[in-house]
C-alpha positions in Angstrom: -10.5 -40.2 -57.6 -11.7 -38.1 -54.7 -12.6 -39.8 -51.4 -16.2 -40.6 -51.0 -17.1 -41.3 -54.6 -19.8 -43.7 -53.6 -21.3 -41.1 -51.2 -21.3 -38.5 -54.0 -23.9 -40.4 -56.0 -21.6 -42.2 -58.4 -23.0 -45.5 -57.5 -21.4 -48.6 -56.1 -19.1 -48.9 -53.1 -15.7 -47.5 -52.7 -13.4 -50.4 -51.9 -9.8 -49.5 -50.9 -7.1 -52.2 -51.3 -3.9 -51.0 -49.5 -0.4 -52.4 -49.4 1.7 -50.6 -46.8 4.9 -50.8 -48.8 6.9 -47.6 -48.4 9.6 -47.6 -45.8 7.5 -45.1 -43.7 4.6 -47.5 -43.8 6.7 -50.6 -43.1 8.1 -48.9 -40.0 4.6 -48.0 -38.8 5.4 -44.3 -38.7 2.0 -43.3 -39.9 -0.1 -46.2 -38.5 -2.0 -44.0 -36.0 -3.3 -42.0 -38.9 -4.4 -44.9 -41.1 -7.9 -45.5 -39.6 -9.1 -41.9 -40.0 -7.6 -41.8 -43.6 -10.0 -44.5 -44.9 -13.3 -43.5 -43.4 -14.6 -42.4 -46.8 -14.3 -45.9 -48.0 -17.1 -48.4 -47.8 -14.7 -51.2 -47.4 -10.9 -51.5 -46.9 -8.7 -54.6 -47.5 -5.3 -54.3 -46.0 -2.5 -56.5 -47.3 0.1 -57.5 -44.7 3.2 -58.5 -46.6 5.9 -60.5 -44.7 8.1 -57.4 -44.7 5.7 -55.4 -42.7 7.3 -54.6 -39.3 4.1 -54.3 -37.3 0.6 -55.9 -37.0 -2.4 -54.4 -38.8 -4.8 -55.8 -36.2 -5.1 -52.6 -34.2 -5.6 -50.6 -37.4 -8.3 -53.0 -38.5 -10.0 -52.8 -35.1 -10.0 -49.0 -35.1 -11.3 -48.9 -38.6 -14.2 -51.2 -37.6 -14.8 -48.9 -34.6 -15.2 -46.0 -37.0 -17.7 -48.0 -39.0 -15.5 -49.1 -41.9 -15.9 -52.7 -43.2 -12.3 -53.9 -43.2 -10.1 -56.9 -43.1 -6.4 -57.8 -43.3 -5.0 -60.5 -45.5 -1.5 -61.9 -45.7 -2.0 -64.0 -48.8 -2.2 -62.0 -52.0 -4.0 -64.8 -54.0 -6.7 -65.0 -51.2 -7.1 -61.2 -51.3 -7.6 -61.2 -55.1 -10.1 -64.1 -54.9 -12.0 -62.3 -52.1 -12.3 -59.1 -54.1 -13.2 -60.9 -57.3 -16.0 -62.9 -55.5 -17.4 -60.1 -53.4 -17.1 -57.0 -55.7 -20.4 -55.9 -57.2 -21.2 -54.2 -60.5 -20.6 -50.5 -60.0 -18.1 -50.8 -57.2 -15.0 -48.7 -57.3 -11.9 -50.8 -56.3 -8.9 -48.5 -55.7 -5.6 -50.3 -55.3 -3.0 -48.3 -53.3 0.7 -49.1 -53.2 3.9 -47.5 -54.2 5.1 -50.7 -55.9 4.0 -53.5 -58.1 1.9 -55.1 -55.3 2.5 -58.6 -56.7 0.9 -57.8 -60.0 -2.5 -57.3 -58.3 -3.8 -55.0 -61.0 -3.6 -57.6 -63.8 -4.4 -60.5 -61.6 -7.5 -58.8 -60.2 -8.7 -57.8 -63.7 -8.2 -61.4 -64.9 -10.1 -62.8 -61.9 -13.0 -60.4 -62.4 -13.1 -61.2 -66.1 -13.2 -64.9 -65.3 -16.0 -64.4 -62.9 -18.0 -62.4 -65.5 -17.5 -65.3 -67.9 -19.0 -67.7 -65.4 -22.2 -65.6 -64.9 
């Protein structure tokens, strides 16, 4: 999916969910480039795993300064619940990781389906 889907008239918001999992990301090698790489997203949720060797706080602050609605979460279940409760019909939720990301894909789909069943 191309960046800026929401801005191109596809409807909904583009919500990026990012786990910095690769060795390069864990070392913080590319952290200075991260804020500018997500400016096409309407919202960004960063997952801070315990193995991350640096704080995402400065990245979040710079994203906000660039006008991106963003937060960081260190608890995967809390992140899934946040997305499931705040996602709206038509949103594009894009999960980015080079690993299994704690099974977030299946867990998020289940949480969204459960929410739909409640409505």
